[in-house]
N, C-alpha and C positions, 0 to 999 in steps of 0.2 A: 343435523339430518333424519331424516325420522325413521327412517329402515334399518338404522343401526340402534345395535340391543342401548340399552343406557345407558350400560356396566360404565364408560368412558363419556369422563363431562364434553364442554364443550373446545376447549381447549388442549384433546387427544384428538375428538377429533378434527381441527383443525389442523390440528399436527399431522395426522394422518391422511388428511386429504393433497393437502400438499405434496406429499412427501409418497403419493402414491404418483401422483401428477409428473412431481419432477424424475419419473421412472427408478425409484430406489429400490433393488428386489424385495421382492416382498417376506424375501425369508428375514431377512436384517430386520422389518418391522417386528412383524412376528417378533422375533428377540429381542428388541429395547422394550414391547409391551410388553415381555415375560418378567427383563431384567425390572423392571418398575411395579413386577408387584400383584401381576393382572395372572391367571391360569393359559395354559399355552394354548388349550381349545378355546375358549374366548377370544385371545388375542389374534390364532385366524381366523376366527370365521367377521373377527370387526374387517381388518383389513379385505381378506374378502368381500362385507356388506360391504364394505366403503369403494374396491374397484368398482360396483354397481350399483352404484347410488348413480340416479342420472344427472345429476350437475359431473358425477369426478369421470365421469364417462364422455359429457361436451366437453369435459378439458383434455384430455387423453387424446380425443378425438381434433384440437386444439396442437397436440404438438408435434400426433402420428405425419403431421404437414411439415415440421421441422427435422424429422427422421432425419435424412437422409447428413443434416447438418450433422447432427450430432451423432450420425456413424462417422465422420470428416474427424465428429473432435476427438473421437474417440480410439480411433486410426491413430490419430496424433497423437495422443497418450502412451499408446501401447509402442512406436514406434522413438517418443521421446524416451521411453523405461528401460526398451531396447540400446539405446543407444552408453547408456551409466550416465545421461545428462542427471535426471532427477534426481540423485544423489549430495551433490554439490555444485556450485559456484565455482566455476573456471576462472581460476587468478594466475594473471603473470605479469610479469615486470621488466617492464620495458621493449614490450611491441612494437613492433610496428604499423603507424597507421593508420595505413593500407589495410595490413591484416586485422587490425581493430575491427571497420568498416565493411571489411569481404565477413567475416568468420563469427563477428555479433551484430552490429546492428543492421547489418542487411539478412540476418538467417535471425531476425528476432531473437536475440539470444543473451540474455545477463550477459555482463566476465565482472570481477573486478580488479583495474588499473593497480599493484601496487606502486606507494610515492611515486603514481602518478602527477601530483603535483610540489614536489619536491624543491624546486625551483625557485616554487611562482614568487612574487614580491608580497601573497599577503596571507603565504605563510608563516612571516614573523607582522607585519604588521594588520592582518587581523583576528588575531588574540588576544580572550579575555582581554588578560592586564594592557595592550594596546592600546585594543577601540575604548578605554576606560580613559584612555591616558590623552590621548589624539581628540578625541568624540565625545567625551562627557557629560558638555555641556548643551552635547546639539540635545533636544527633544525628540525621544524615535517613536511610533505607537507601538503598544501591543498587544497580548493579548489576555488578560490574569481571570482570575477566577474560573477558569477551565473545571476544573474537578467540584466544585457546585453545580456543574451543566453537564450530562452525559451525552448533551446533543452538540456543542463546543466544536464539535466537524461539522455539521450542516446548519448549526445557524450560528455561527462567529460574530456577527454584530453584536450581540448584547456583550461581549465578552474586552469589545473595544476601548482600549485607555490608552494614555496618553503619561507621560515621566521622561528626565535623564534618563540621557542613557547608562551618565554613574552611575546614577538611583538602582537602573535594572540588573545591571552588571552587581552588581553588588550585594542586590538580594540577591543573584544567583548560586556568588561563589557561598552566602554565609544561610543562608534558608536550604543545604539539601535537598537529598533528591525527591522531586517534586513536578506532575501534570498542573501546577495551576498557572502556570507564568511563561506566555512562549513566546518570540517575536519569530512572527513565519512570515511566510509569502505572501500568506494576505496582506501583511502590515504593508505591504515597497518598502520597506525602506530602504533600500537603493535609488527611488524614484526623487530621494528629499531631496532638493542642493546640497545641501550643506556634509551628505554621508557618497552624495557619486564623483566624488576624490575618491570612493575604497577601488570604484571602477580599475583604477589606473592596474590598482594593482595585480588583475585579471589577467592571463595569459590566455591566445589563439589559439589552436596547435591550427598548419591547416590543413585543412584537407580531415579534419577533426570536429571544430568547431566557427563559426563566421560573429564577428561583432556586430553588433546589430541595437540600433535606435528604439523597436521595440517594448513599449510600457512588459516589464515585468520577461526581461530573454535574460535576465543572470535575475537569479534570486537565495536570499540572506536569508538565513535560520540560527538561532540561535536561543538559548537554551539553558534550563538547568538540569541535573540528572536529573529522570526518571519522565522526562517527556514520554509519550506515548499520539503515534500517528496511527488509526485501526486501519485495519486491513480494504483497499483502494485499488484505486491503478488511478495510471495518467491516461490523460485523450493523444497523447505524443510523449516521445520517445525523451525519457530523460537521464542527464547525464550528473550524478550527483557526487558534490566531491567534500573528501571531509577536510578544513581547517584543523577543530583543535579535538579533541575528545576526541570519543569514540560512540559510537552508533551500532544497536544490534539487528539487525535484518531480514525479518521471513519472507520466502516470494513462493508465488506461487502463478504457474505458466498461465498464462493469458488463452489460450486450448481448454484451460479448466473451468472455466467459467464459470460451470454447471456443478460444480459442487460447491460453490464458495457460498450460494445464497448470496448471491447478488439485489442488489435493492437502491432502491433514491440513485439510477443511474452510474455512476463506478461505490459506492460503499455497501462493504459486505453485511451478512449480521452477524457474520460471526464473529467471535473476538479468539482471533490472533493468538492471544496468551493464555487463556480457559477456554480453547474450544467446547462444544458444553456436543457430546457429540449422541445425548441424546435428542436432543431437538434436532439434529441437525445429525443426521444419520449421514449423510453425503458426502459431508465434510473430508471419509477417514481414506474414502478415493483418494481426496490433496496429493501432491506431491511436494510439499512445502521445503526450500532448501531455508537453510542461512548461514546469513556470515555476520562478523562483526567487519566495522570497515576502520581506518583509523587511522589519526591524523596522514593529509599527505594522499590517499589513495581516492581511487575516484571509482565507483559503482555504475555500470552501464544500468541502468533498465526498461525494457524495449516495453514501446510502446501495448496498455493494453495487460503488466504482469501484475498480478496483486504484490499487495506490498506493507509490512505492517513492520513499523519502523519502532526503536526505544532506544532513547539513549544513557548510555551508561556514566558517562561524565557529564560536567559543564560545558557544551558542545558548541562550536560555530562550526554552520556548514554552508557551501552554498551551490545551487541546483542553475543547469543549462539546456534548455528546448532549442539552443540554433544549433541550429549541425549544418555541417559543411560541406552540402548535398546542392548538388545541379533544383533536386526543387523543391526541397525544404524540407523541415520532420513530416512524416506520415501520421499524421492525423485522425481517432479511435470518432466513428460515426455514430454519435446518437440517434439507436430510434424516431 
């Protein structure tokens, strides 16, 4: 931007332009620049000059077309905070399914259902030890070499490899915390003929889940302590079940999408483990809810709710997207 004083380099100019267009408060931008060593007068002049640049003014003009939508989102954020639900994920044990659906699924709110799967056969048959004993000779596709590829979530094909299930599980148990090796939903393990018998251990509570032959209706996740899934949202609501080990979740409401620097459709640019609030100042406004999902628990994640996931131990998880409602799952429509 030629009319901005040369005291800012290209990266800072790009940062300023993006955050001005995103609507980040001018004083917050000034404060960030001051914290980075720029004199306050210089910082203020840079912010003002950026706001007046023709390209930025054009960008602001386009965002104003969506001001009503942003006002609606901000109103929803305010009501969410007034309710106190921005402080924690609600938890229930033995909540009747009609109430789960009415108070959470249809209300677009997350909930942790404590011990919901405690009586399901998979709680005994899907442990790492049981899987290794009963299905160890089956070859499975897994994702490997993830730590060497920062883009592993975006370009998973480069990480696909095949190994015996027993060898994979042995490496999880003996290798210590790692994000390098992970059997994910994209490996479609339950679509393999040799593993489809595992679905006999799943239960489909009427009014909550329905059985489906659709590929990927039930998805298996197996990995070591340390696996990370970056901040993203799913296109439909998800019921996440933890079979073995524990996982930590951080969730951000769907109506705070304008705070998470979305890119590449469903991924955030922000590292939710160590957010860079200088680069992503609007993230300060995000209400981050944290919850640990224990064995037997299920977590309802509404469509569009952003979440980051970290395995605390060797972990086996299962996810569902076939809800027992007449219209089926409601799907997020990408532009």
